[in-house]
N, C-alpha and C positions, 0 to 999 in steps of 0.2 A: 510946261508944267511938270512933265515927267522928270526933267533934269533936276528940278528943285526937290522933288520927292526922293530921288536917288541920292542927292547930296545930304539930305537929312538922315538917311539910313546908314551912311558911311561911318559916323562915329559909333553907332550902335553895333555895327558889324565888327569894327575894330575892337571894341570892348569885349564882345563875345569871343572873338578869336584869342585875345590876350588872356581872358579868364580861362578858356579851354586849354590854352598852353600851360598856364600855371597849374591847373588841375592835373594835366597829363604829367607834368614834371614832378609834382608832389606825390602822385600815386604810383607812378611806374618808374620813371627815370631816377629819381632821388634814392629810393630804396635799393635799386640795382647798383648804383654808383657807390652808395654807402657800404653795401655788402662787399663790393669789390675792393674798396679802400680799407675797410676794416673798422668803420665807425661803429660805436655802440648804438644800441636801439634807442636810448634816451636822446642822443644827439640827433639821430634820424627823425625822431618824432618832433623834436624842437624845430628842426629845419622844415619839416612838412607843415607844421603849424604856421611858421613864418611865411611860407609860400602861399598857404591858403588865405592868410590875412591879407597878403599883397593882392591876391586875386579878387578878394571882396572889395577892395578899394576902387576897382574899375568897374 
């Protein structure tokens, strides 16, 4: 019975980790890379919005 319960939690954990990864990327990694490359703030904001929308799908 514990095996079945663990199997049911795996998709939830995967979604949680994927969403956290997208949030980390959009809040920390993306602005740092954009600044290093020299992207404008409006492009950075647009990319951040796209990443957050992708995170909400999971």
